[in-house]
C-alpha positions as CSV (number, residue, x, y, z in Angstrom):
1,X,0.0,0.0,0.0
2,X,1.2,3.5,-0.7
3,X,2.3,5.7,2.1
4,X,-0.8,6.9,3.8
5,X,-2.8,3.9,2.7
6,X,-4.1,5.0,-0.8
7,X,-4.1,3.0,-3.9
8,X,-0.9,1.3,-4.9
9,X,-0.5,-0.2,-8.3
10,X,2.2,-2.9,-8.3
11,X,3.2,-6.1,-10.0
12,X,2.3,-9.3,-8.3
13,X,5.2,-11.2,-6.8
14,X,5.2,-14.5,-8.6
15,X,2.0,-15.3,-10.4
16,X,2.3,-13.9,-13.9
17,X,-0.7,-13.8,-16.3
18,X,-3.9,-15.5,-15.1
19,X,-7.5,-16.1,-16.1
20,X,-8.5,-15.9,-12.5
21,X,-9.6,-12.7,-10.7
22,X,-8.5,-12.8,-7.0
23,X,-9.7,-10.4,-4.3
24,X,-8.2,-10.5,-0.8
25,X,-9.9,-8.6,1.9
26,X,-8.3,-7.9,5.3
27,X,-9.3,-6.0,8.4
28,X,-12.8,-5.4,9.7
29,X,-13.9,-5.9,13.3
30,X,-12.4,-9.4,13.6
31,X,-9.3,-8.6,11.5
32,X,-9.8,-11.7,9.3
33,X,-8.3,-12.2,5.8
34,X,-10.6,-13.6,3.2
35,X,-9.6,-14.5,-0.4
36,X,-11.9,-15.2,-3.3
37,X,-10.9,-16.5,-6.7
38,X,-13.3,-16.3,-9.7
39,X,-12.6,-17.2,-13.4
40,X,-12.5,-14.0,-15.4
41,X,-15.1,-15.3,-17.7
42,X,-17.6,-15.3,-14.9
43,X,-17.3,-11.6,-14.1
44,X,-20.5,-10.0,-15.5
45,X,-20.0,-7.7,-18.5
46,X,-21.3,-4.7,-16.6
47,X,-18.5,-5.2,-13.9
48,X,-15.7,-6.0,-16.3
49,X,-15.0,-2.4,-17.1
50,X,-14.6,-1.6,-13.4
51,X,-12.2,-4.5,-13.1
52,X,-10.1,-3.3,-16.0
53,X,-10.1,0.4,-15.0
54,X,-9.2,-0.4,-11.4
55,X,-6.2,-2.5,-12.4
56,X,-5.0,-0.3,-15.3
57,X,-4.6,3.0,-13.6
58,X,-3.2,4.2,-10.3
59,X,-5.6,6.2,-8.2
60,X,-5.7,9.9,-8.9
61,X,-7.5,10.5,-5.5
62,X,-5.4,11.5,-2.5
63,X,-4.3,8.7,-0.3
64,X,-6.9,8.2,2.3
65,X,-6.0,4.8,3.8
66,X,-8.5,2.3,5.1
67,X,-10.4,5.1,6.8
68,X,-10.2,4.1,10.4
69,X,-10.6,1.2,12.8
70,X,-12.6,-1.8,11.6
71,X,-12.3,-0.8,8.0
72,X,-11.3,-3.2,5.2
73,X,-8.3,-3.2,2.9
74,X,-8.6,-4.9,-0.5
75,X,-6.0,-6.4,-2.9
76,X,-7.3,-7.1,-6.4
77,X,-5.2,-9.3,-8.7
78,X,-5.7,-10.3,-12.3
79,X,-3.6,-11.0,-15.4
80,X,-0.2,-9.9,-14.0
81,X,-1.6,-6.8,-12.3
82,X,-2.4,-6.0,-8.7
83,X,-3.9,-3.0,-6.9
84,X,-4.3,-2.4,-3.2
85,X,-7.1,-0.1,-2.0
86,X,-8.5,1.0,1.3
87,X,-12.2,0.9,1.9
88,X,-12.4,4.7,1.5
89,X,-10.7,4.5,-1.9
90,X,-13.5,2.4,-3.6
91,X,-15.5,4.4,-6.1
92,X,-19.1,3.2,-6.7
93,X,-18.2,0.9,-9.7
94,X,-15.3,-0.7,-7.8
95,X,-17.4,-1.1,-4.7
96,X,-20.0,-2.9,-6.9
97,X,-17.3,-5.2,-8.2
98,X,-15.9,-5.9,-4.7
99,X,-19.5,-6.7,-3.5
100,X,-20.0,-9.1,-6.4
101,X,-16.7,-10.8,-5.7
102,X,-17.4,-11.1,-1.9
103,X,-20.8,-12.6,-2.7
104,X,-18.8,-15.4,-4.6
105,X,-16.9,-15.8,-1.3
106,X,-20.1,-16.5,0.4
107,X,-21.1,-18.9,-2.3
108,X,-18.0,-21.0,-1.6
109,X,-15.1,-19.8,-3.8
110,X,-13.0,-18.9,-0.8
111,X,-10.0,-19.3,1.2
112,X,-10.0,-18.0,4.8
113,X,-6.6,-17.5,6.4
């Protein structure tokens, strides 16, 4: 994460290109880490643009961090790209994408650390 907790666009450490979208969520009241993986082909067309835009460009917003105690931090990975966002950094389209991915977590495509 960038200093101050804003968006940080970096390369993933070892994965390389992938057809899987991965979202890792950490924090919240219990401080749990949850990871969901979904095939890119399953991402609805109306959310695919948000995925591509979020991964393609670093945030132009000031760094705001997770926004306080009990907030979430997200790491979104796909196709050799990774972006880390605080809960306060999610725009409406990205928030919708994150909500859709976390619903897949509830449906069983998960890993809980």
